[in-house]
C-alpha positions in Angstrom: 21.8 -9.0 0.8 24.0 -11.1 3.0 22.2 -10.4 6.3 19.2 -8.7 7.9 21.5 -6.0 9.3 22.8 -5.2 5.9 19.3 -5.1 4.5 18.1 -2.8 7.3 21.2 -0.6 6.8 20.4 -0.4 3.1 16.8 0.6 3.7 17.8 3.3 6.3 20.3 4.8 3.8 17.4 5.2 1.3 15.3 7.2 3.8 15.4 10.9 4.2 15.5 12.4 7.7 11.9 13.4 7.3 10.9 9.8 6.4 12.6 8.6 9.5 10.7 11.1 11.7 7.4 10.2 10.1 8.1 6.5 10.6 9.1 7.0 14.2 6.0 9.1 14.9 3.7 6.5 13.3 5.3 3.7 15.4 4.9 5.8 18.5 1.2 6.5 17.8 0.6 2.8 17.1 2.2 2.0 20.4 0.0 4.5 22.3 -3.2 3.0 20.8 -2.6 -0.6 22.0 -4.6 -2.1 24.8 -2.6 -3.7 27.6 -3.3 -7.1 26.1 -2.2 -6.0 22.6 1.0 -4.5 24.1 1.8 -7.7 26.0 1.3 -9.8 22.8 3.5 -7.4 20.8 6.2 -7.4 23.5 6.2 -11.2 23.7 6.4 -11.4 20.0 9.3 -9.0 19.7 11.1 -10.9 22.5 10.7 -14.2 20.7 12.0 -12.7 17.4 15.0 -11.3 19.2 15.6 -14.6 20.9 15.6 -16.4 17.5 17.8 -13.8 15.9 20.3 -13.9 18.7 20.5 -17.7 18.6 21.1 -17.5 14.8 23.9 -15.1 15.4 25.5 -17.2 18.1 25.3 -20.5 16.3 
């Protein structure tokens, strides 16, 4: 695969609509179970990953 986006697109093409709903529900339930500290750590981690990815795209 040439890029992360192409890889994610490929994975999403392989999933059925039901698979996508189940994954979304699972992710939502995981989000609801987090303590405020866990949520903050997750949020900071995602922000850092996005920052790194955006810098790779720009440069």
